[in-house]
C-alpha positions in Angstrom: 101.3 86.4 89.1 101.3 87.8 92.5 101.8 91.6 92.9 103.7 93.4 95.6 102.6 93.3 99.2 100.2 96.0 100.3 101.8 99.3 101.5 101.1 100.5 105.0 101.5 104.2 105.7 101.2 105.8 109.1 100.1 109.5 108.8 101.8 112.0 111.1 100.6 115.4 112.1 101.3 118.1 109.5 102.5 121.7 110.0 101.8 122.4 106.3 98.2 121.3 106.7 97.8 123.5 109.9 99.3 126.5 108.1 97.0 125.9 105.1 93.9 125.6 107.3 94.7 128.7 109.4 95.5 130.7 106.3 92.2 129.7 104.6 90.1 130.4 107.7 91.7 133.8 108.2 91.3 134.8 104.4 87.7 133.6 104.5 86.9 135.5 107.7 88.5 138.6 106.2 86.3 138.4 103.2 83.1 137.7 105.2 84.0 140.7 107.5 83.9 142.9 104.4 80.6 141.8 103.2 77.7 144.3 103.2 75.6 142.4 105.8 74.6 143.3 109.3 77.3 142.9 111.9 75.6 140.1 113.9 75.3 137.9 110.7 78.9 138.5 109.8 80.0 137.7 113.4 78.0 134.5 113.3 79.5 133.4 110.0 83.0 134.2 111.2 82.5 132.2 114.5 81.1 129.2 112.5 84.1 129.4 110.1 86.5 129.4 113.2 84.7 126.4 114.7 85.0 124.5 111.4 88.6 125.6 111.2 89.3 124.2 114.6 87.6 120.9 113.8 89.6 120.7 110.5 92.9 121.4 112.4 92.1 118.6 114.9 91.0 116.1 112.3 93.3 116.6 109.4 96.4 118.6 110.6 96.9 117.2 114.1 95.0 113.9 113.7 93.8 114.1 117.3 90.1 113.3 116.9 88.9 109.7 117.3 87.7 109.3 113.7 90.9 110.9 112.2 92.6 108.5 109.8 96.1 107.7 111.1 97.0 104.8 108.8 96.4 103.7 105.2 97.1 100.4 103.6 97.0 100.3 99.8 97.2 97.3 97.5 97.9 97.2 93.8 94.4 95.8 93.0 92.8 99.0 94.2 91.9 97.8 97.7 92.5 100.2 100.6 92.1 100.0 104.4 91.7 103.1 106.5 92.7 102.9 110.2 91.5 105.6 112.5 92.8 106.8 115.9 90.6 104.3 117.7 92.3 101.4 115.8 89.1 100.6 113.7 90.1 99.2 110.3 87.7 99.8 107.5 88.2 98.1 104.0 87.3 99.7 100.8 88.4 100.6 97.4 90.4 103.4 95.8 88.3 105.6 93.5 89.3 107.0 90.2 89.0 110.5 91.6 92.2 110.1 93.5 95.0 112.5 92.6 98.7 111.6 92.5 101.0 114.6 92.4 104.5 115.5 93.5 103.5 117.6 96.6 100.0 116.4 97.2 98.3 113.0 97.1 94.5 113.0 97.5 93.3 109.4 98.2 89.6 109.1 97.5 88.3 105.9 99.0 84.9 104.2 99.1 84.7 102.3 102.4 82.6 99.1 102.0 79.1 99.6 103.3 79.2 103.4 103.3 77.2 105.6 101.0 79.8 108.4 100.4 83.5 108.3 99.4 86.1 109.7 101.7 88.9 112.0 100.5 92.2 112.1 102.4 94.8 114.8 101.5 98.3 113.6 102.2 101.0 116.3 102.2 104.9 115.8 102.1 105.4 116.3 105.8 102.9 113.6 106.8 105.0 110.7 105.7 108.7 110.1 105.0 109.9 110.9 101.4 110.4 107.2 100.5 107.0 106.2 101.7 105.4 109.1 99.8 107.1 107.8 96.7 105.9 104.3 97.3 102.4 105.5 97.9 102.4 107.5 94.6 103.7 104.4 92.7 101.2 102.1 94.4 98.2 104.5 93.6 99.3 104.8 89.9 99.5 101.0 89.6 96.1 100.7 91.3 94.6 103.3 89.0 96.0 101.6 85.8 94.8 98.2 87.0 91.3 99.5 87.7 91.1 101.3 84.3 92.2 98.1 82.6 89.4 96.3 84.4 86.9 98.9 83.6 87.7 98.9 79.9 87.7 95.2 79.8 84.2 95.0 81.3 82.9 97.4 78.7 84.4 95.4 75.9 82.8 92.2 77.3 79.3 93.8 77.4 79.7 95.2 73.8 81.1 92.6 71.5 82.2 93.8 68.1 
């Protein structure tokens, strides 16, 4: 039996992600400013947090950096393709650590040939509602298919 065709999702810039990043950086900088360290160390930490916040805004919220993921293709067998702003397409697999919720989908993917998995947080304003629903369904199907394969492989190794 052949499953449904892979689902392609184009990710748009997100105001929710931008608000989250800005709020987190401001809250963190406020906490660091109140720490009992010398002022130059606190200032250095705040500048570093600000730089990281700008990088995160450009990569995740605005998707304006070259390695930012702007498209995802997910298949029911757990395969995934990540397309970055340069148009480079990298194949991999959906990891069990992926989270599927109503307001947030966190896709954890291991790209073939890379050592580390990559997590992509997808918020409701990044994709149309119908595509978000399809993505959640596709990831749930991929997760159940992968867990069935994993449990089957354990049973094959341990007969009885």
